[in-house]
Short mmCIF file of the C-alpha atoms (twelve columns), coordinates in Angstrom:
data_MODEL
# 
_entry.id   MODEL 
# 
loop_
_atom_site.group_PDB 
_atom_site.id 
_atom_site.type_symbol 
_atom_site.label_atom_id 
_atom_site.label_alt_id 
_atom_site.label_comp_id 
_atom_site.label_asym_id 
_atom_site.label_seq_id 
_atom_site.Cartn_x 
_atom_site.Cartn_y 
_atom_site.Cartn_z 
_atom_site.pdbx_PDB_model_num 
ATOM 1   C CA . MET A 1   0.000   0.000   0.000   1 
ATOM 2   C CA . ALA A 2   2.400   2.593   -1.266  1 
ATOM 3   C CA . ASN A 3   0.099   5.626   -1.112  1 
ATOM 4   C CA . ARG A 4   -1.904  4.898   2.003   1 
ATOM 5   C CA . GLY A 5   -1.299  4.907   5.721   1 
ATOM 6   C CA . PRO A 6   -1.434  1.795   7.871   1 
ATOM 7   C CA . SER A 7   -4.671  -0.153  8.190   1 
ATOM 8   C CA . TYR A 8   -6.446  -0.485  11.518  1 
ATOM 9   C CA . GLY A 9   -9.261  -2.616  12.892  1 
ATOM 10  C CA . LEU A 10  -11.343 -4.482  10.347  1 
ATOM 11  C CA . SER A 11  -9.349  -3.048  7.427   1 
ATOM 12  C CA . ARG A 12  -6.187  -4.482  8.969   1 
ATOM 13  C CA . GLU A 13  -7.796  -7.905  9.426   1 
ATOM 14  C CA . VAL A 14  -8.988  -7.952  5.817   1 
ATOM 15  C CA . GLN A 15  -5.530  -6.938  4.539   1 
ATOM 16  C CA . GLU A 16  -3.873  -9.665  6.654   1 
ATOM 17  C CA . LYS A 17  -6.239  -12.294 5.212   1 
ATOM 18  C CA . ILE A 18  -5.401  -11.125 1.699   1 
ATOM 19  C CA . GLU A 19  -1.674  -11.277 2.457   1 
ATOM 20  C CA . GLN A 20  -1.997  -14.851 3.788   1 
ATOM 21  C CA . LYS A 21  -3.074  -16.011 0.330   1 
ATOM 22  C CA . TYR A 22  0.316   -15.111 -1.169  1 
ATOM 23  C CA . ASP A 23  2.423   -18.193 -1.981  1 
ATOM 24  C CA . ALA A 24  6.235   -17.816 -1.959  1 
ATOM 25  C CA . ASP A 25  6.729   -21.184 -3.708  1 
ATOM 26  C CA . LEU A 26  4.345   -20.130 -6.451  1 
ATOM 27  C CA . GLU A 27  6.266   -16.861 -6.768  1 
ATOM 28  C CA . ASN A 28  9.454   -18.816 -7.530  1 
ATOM 29  C CA . LYS A 29  7.685   -20.971 -10.107 1 
ATOM 30  C CA . LEU A 30  6.146   -17.939 -11.809 1 
ATOM 31  C CA . VAL A 31  9.439   -16.017 -11.903 1 
ATOM 32  C CA . ASP A 32  11.207  -19.021 -13.449 1 
ATOM 33  C CA . TRP A 33  8.464   -19.418 -16.063 1 
ATOM 34  C CA . ILE A 34  8.352   -15.714 -16.946 1 
ATOM 35  C CA . ILE A 35  12.121  -15.579 -17.468 1 
ATOM 36  C CA . LEU A 36  12.067  -18.771 -19.560 1 
ATOM 37  C CA . GLN A 37  8.992   -17.689 -21.534 1 
ATOM 38  C CA . CYS A 38  10.290  -14.231 -22.372 1 
ATOM 39  C CA . ALA A 39  13.625  -15.674 -23.564 1 
ATOM 40  C CA . GLU A 40  15.199  -12.275 -23.030 1 
ATOM 41  C CA . ASP A 41  17.785  -10.976 -20.663 1 
ATOM 42  C CA . ILE A 42  15.374  -10.385 -17.788 1 
ATOM 43  C CA . GLU A 43  17.023  -10.164 -14.409 1 
ATOM 44  C CA . HIS A 44  15.863  -12.617 -11.726 1 
ATOM 45  C CA . PRO A 45  14.406  -10.645 -8.786  1 
ATOM 46  C CA . PRO A 46  15.406  -11.399 -5.194  1 
ATOM 47  C CA . PRO A 47  12.823  -13.603 -3.447  1 
ATOM 48  C CA . GLY A 48  9.962   -12.030 -1.555  1 
ATOM 49  C CA . ARG A 49  6.611   -10.384 -2.131  1 
ATOM 50  C CA . ALA A 50  8.005   -6.821  -2.196  1 
ATOM 51  C CA . HIS A 51  10.708  -7.730  -4.730  1 
ATOM 52  C CA . PHE A 52  8.181   -9.628  -6.878  1 
ATOM 53  C CA . GLN A 53  5.913   -6.557  -6.831  1 
ATOM 54  C CA . LYS A 54  8.759   -4.189  -7.713  1 
ATOM 55  C CA . TRP A 55  9.881   -6.511  -10.551 1 
ATOM 56  C CA . LEU A 56  6.424   -6.445  -12.151 1 
ATOM 57  C CA . MET A 57  5.289   -2.972  -11.116 1 
ATOM 58  C CA . ASP A 58  6.380   -0.960  -14.150 1 
ATOM 59  C CA . GLY A 59  4.520   -3.351  -16.468 1 
ATOM 60  C CA . THR A 60  7.562   -4.010  -18.666 1 
ATOM 61  C CA . VAL A 61  8.002   -7.669  -17.683 1 
ATOM 62  C CA . LEU A 62  4.258   -8.297  -17.948 1 
ATOM 63  C CA . CYS A 63  4.100   -6.779  -21.442 1 
ATOM 64  C CA . LYS A 64  7.128   -8.801  -22.560 1 
ATOM 65  C CA . LEU A 65  5.442   -11.920 -21.152 1 
ATOM 66  C CA . ILE A 66  2.154   -11.458 -23.014 1 
ATOM 67  C CA . ASN A 67  3.988   -10.545 -26.237 1 
ATOM 68  C CA . SER A 68  6.080   -13.731 -25.968 1 
ATOM 69  C CA . LEU A 69  2.896   -15.810 -26.074 1 
ATOM 70  C CA . TYR A 70  2.113   -14.601 -29.600 1 
ATOM 71  C CA . PRO A 71  3.873   -15.433 -32.879 1 
ATOM 72  C CA . PRO A 72  6.385   -12.797 -34.061 1 
ATOM 73  C CA . GLY A 73  4.626   -9.883  -35.716 1 
ATOM 74  C CA . GLN A 74  1.324   -10.504 -33.887 1 
ATOM 75  C CA . GLU A 75  2.279   -9.118  -30.471 1 
ATOM 76  C CA . PRO A 76  -0.636  -7.268  -28.822 1 
ATOM 77  C CA . ILE A 77  1.572   -4.582  -27.227 1 
ATOM 78  C CA . PRO A 78  3.789   -3.117  -29.950 1 
ATOM 79  C CA . LYS A 79  5.595   -0.527  -27.821 1 
ATOM 80  C CA . ILE A 80  6.929   -1.320  -24.353 1 
ATOM 81  C CA . SER A 81  8.582   1.590   -22.581 1 
ATOM 82  C CA . GLU A 82  10.619  1.467   -19.397 1 
ATOM 83  C CA . SER A 83  9.207   4.721   -18.065 1 
ATOM 84  C CA . LYS A 84  9.594   5.927   -14.489 1 
ATOM 85  C CA . MET A 85  6.328   7.876   -14.673 1 
ATOM 86  C CA . ALA A 86  3.604   6.261   -12.583 1 
ATOM 87  C CA . PHE A 87  0.788   6.805   -15.071 1 
ATOM 88  C CA . LYS A 88  2.832   5.194   -17.880 1 
ATOM 89  C CA . GLN A 89  3.624   2.188   -15.697 1 
ATOM 90  C CA . MET A 90  -0.031  1.767   -14.734 1 
ATOM 91  C CA . GLU A 91  -0.997  2.131   -18.382 1 
ATOM 92  C CA . GLN A 92  1.341   -0.747  -19.284 1 
ATOM 93  C CA . ILE A 93  -0.162  -2.905  -16.532 1 
ATOM 94  C CA . SER A 94  -3.620  -2.123  -17.962 1 
ATOM 95  C CA . GLN A 95  -2.431  -3.012  -21.474 1 
ATOM 96  C CA . PHE A 96  -1.179  -6.357  -20.143 1 
ATOM 97  C CA . LEU A 97  -4.507  -7.029  -18.414 1 
ATOM 98  C CA . LYS A 98  -6.503  -6.262  -21.577 1 
ATOM 99  C CA . ALA A 99  -4.173  -8.426  -23.665 1 
ATOM 100 C CA . ALA A 100 -4.412  -11.282 -21.139 1 
ATOM 101 C CA . GLU A 101 -8.201  -11.164 -21.316 1 
ATOM 102 C CA . THR A 102 -8.081  -11.140 -25.122 1 
ATOM 103 C CA . TYR A 103 -5.673  -14.091 -24.961 1 
ATOM 104 C CA . GLY A 104 -8.274  -16.124 -23.069 1 
ATOM 105 C CA . VAL A 105 -7.848  -15.434 -19.353 1 
ATOM 106 C CA . ARG A 106 -11.277 -15.128 -17.748 1 
ATOM 107 C CA . THR A 107 -12.305 -11.711 -16.478 1 
ATOM 108 C CA . THR A 108 -12.748 -13.161 -12.995 1 
ATOM 109 C CA . ASP A 109 -9.088  -14.252 -13.005 1 
ATOM 110 C CA . ILE A 110 -7.765  -10.779 -13.874 1 
ATOM 111 C CA . PHE A 111 -6.286  -8.668  -11.065 1 
ATOM 112 C CA . GLN A 112 -6.900  -4.934  -10.714 1 
ATOM 113 C CA . THR A 113 -4.057  -2.542  -11.544 1 
ATOM 114 C CA . VAL A 114 -3.929  -1.318  -7.918  1 
ATOM 115 C CA . ASP A 115 -3.505  -4.905  -6.692  1 
ATOM 116 C CA . LEU A 116 -0.038  -4.816  -8.231  1 
ATOM 117 C CA . TRP A 117 0.740   -1.095  -8.207  1 
ATOM 118 C CA . GLU A 118 0.013   -0.621  -4.493  1 
ATOM 119 C CA . GLY A 119 0.785   -4.221  -3.514  1 
ATOM 120 C CA . LYS A 120 -2.763  -4.584  -2.197  1 
ATOM 121 C CA . ASP A 121 -3.287  -8.161  -3.389  1 
ATOM 122 C CA . MET A 122 -0.214  -9.866  -4.799  1 
ATOM 123 C CA . ALA A 123 -2.027  -13.213 -4.524  1 
ATOM 124 C CA . ALA A 124 -4.462  -11.914 -7.166  1 
ATOM 125 C CA . VAL A 125 -1.464  -11.109 -9.374  1 
ATOM 126 C CA . GLN A 126 -0.241  -14.686 -8.884  1 
ATOM 127 C CA . ARG A 127 -3.687  -16.060 -9.788  1 
ATOM 128 C CA . THR A 128 -3.741  -14.036 -13.009 1 
ATOM 129 C CA . LEU A 129 -0.291  -15.271 -14.005 1 
ATOM 130 C CA . MET A 130 -1.287  -18.867 -13.196 1 
ATOM 131 C CA . ALA A 131 -4.428  -18.493 -15.299 1 
ATOM 132 C CA . LEU A 132 -2.367  -17.014 -18.150 1 
ATOM 133 C CA . GLY A 133 0.073   -19.923 -18.002 1 
ATOM 134 C CA . SER A 134 -2.800  -22.408 -17.938 1 
ATOM 135 C CA . VAL A 135 -4.352  -20.876 -21.051 1 
ATOM 136 C CA . ALA A 136 -0.957  -20.732 -22.793 1 
ATOM 137 C CA . VAL A 137 -0.343  -24.450 -22.190 1 
ATOM 138 C CA . THR A 138 -3.601  -25.349 -23.933 1 
ATOM 139 C CA . LYS A 139 -2.894  -23.317 -27.075 1 
ATOM 140 C CA . ASP A 140 -1.233  -25.396 -29.739 1 
ATOM 141 C CA . ASP A 141 0.643   -22.564 -31.432 1 
ATOM 142 C CA . GLY A 142 4.196   -23.374 -30.342 1 
ATOM 143 C CA . CYS A 143 4.625   -20.115 -28.417 1 
ATOM 144 C CA . TYR A 144 4.528   -21.587 -24.881 1 
ATOM 145 C CA . ARG A 145 7.933   -22.294 -23.336 1 
ATOM 146 C CA . GLY A 146 8.290   -24.299 -20.175 1 
ATOM 147 C CA . GLU A 147 7.073   -27.463 -18.564 1 
ATOM 148 C CA . PRO A 148 3.356   -28.004 -19.297 1 
ATOM 149 C CA . SER A 149 2.870   -29.625 -15.884 1 
ATOM 150 C CA . TRP A 150 3.679   -26.283 -14.212 1 
ATOM 151 C CA . PHE A 151 0.124   -25.145 -14.878 1 
ATOM 152 C CA . HIS A 152 -3.342  -26.613 -14.452 1 
ATOM 153 C CA . SER A 153 -5.690  -26.838 -17.379 1 
ATOM 154 C CA . PRO A 154 -8.355  -24.101 -17.370 1 
ATOM 155 C CA . GLN A 155 -10.946 -26.727 -16.370 1 
ATOM 156 C CA . ASP A 156 -8.820  -27.825 -13.398 1 
ATOM 157 C CA . LEU A 157 -8.274  -24.177 -12.480 1 
ATOM 158 C CA . ALA A 158 -12.042 -23.592 -12.345 1 
ATOM 159 C CA . LEU A 159 -12.368 -26.496 -9.909  1 
ATOM 160 C CA . LEU A 160 -9.416  -25.275 -7.831  1 
ATOM 161 C CA . ALA A 161 -10.475 -21.609 -7.744  1 
ATOM 162 C CA . PRO A 162 -12.179 -21.862 -4.328  1 
ATOM 163 C CA . GLN A 163 -9.066  -23.530 -2.878  1 
ATOM 164 C CA . LEU A 164 -6.698  -20.993 -4.447  1 
ATOM 165 C CA . SER A 165 -8.647  -18.072 -3.045  1 
ATOM 166 C CA . SER A 166 -8.922  -19.403 0.509   1 
ATOM 167 C CA . PRO A 167 -6.146  -18.622 3.015   1 
ATOM 168 C CA . LYS A 168 -3.459  -21.207 3.681   1 
ATOM 169 C CA . GLN A 169 -3.727  -22.976 6.999   1 
# 
C-alpha cells in the first residue's frame, strides 16, 4: 500500500487475510516461467513479495510476457517503454490485463491494476499469471515455453479456484 497509511481494525484484518493467500513457492515458479517464456535478458528478482511486486510494477516484464505468447509480428503490445512515470507504468499494466483477457484469461481471473501497483493483493497477481500460463499451455501454437505440468488446465483451475482463493492454513 504505497500511497496509504497503515490499516487499523477491520481493514487491517482484511488486509492480513489477503496477504496470507500469497504463496512464496508459487512466486518462484512464476518467476522461473516468466524468465524462460520471455527468452530475453530479464534479471531474476530477489525472493519475496516486495521484490516480486517491484519486478512487475512498471509493467515491462508483464508486457514482454504477453507478447512472448504470440507469434512474431502478432504481439498485442507493440511498444513497451521502461518509463519511471507512474501513469505510464499503470498504463502498461492495464495493457497487459486487456491483452491477457483477449488471450483467453477469464475476467474473474484478472487482477486490478492497484492490486499490483500498491501491492494490495499480490495473490491476485499470482492467480492471473497462473491463469495465463494455464491458457498458454492449452494453445497449440508453439509459443509456450516451459514445462506443461507447471500449470493446471483451465478446467482444473475452475475447480481449484475456491481452494486458491482461501487462506493457507
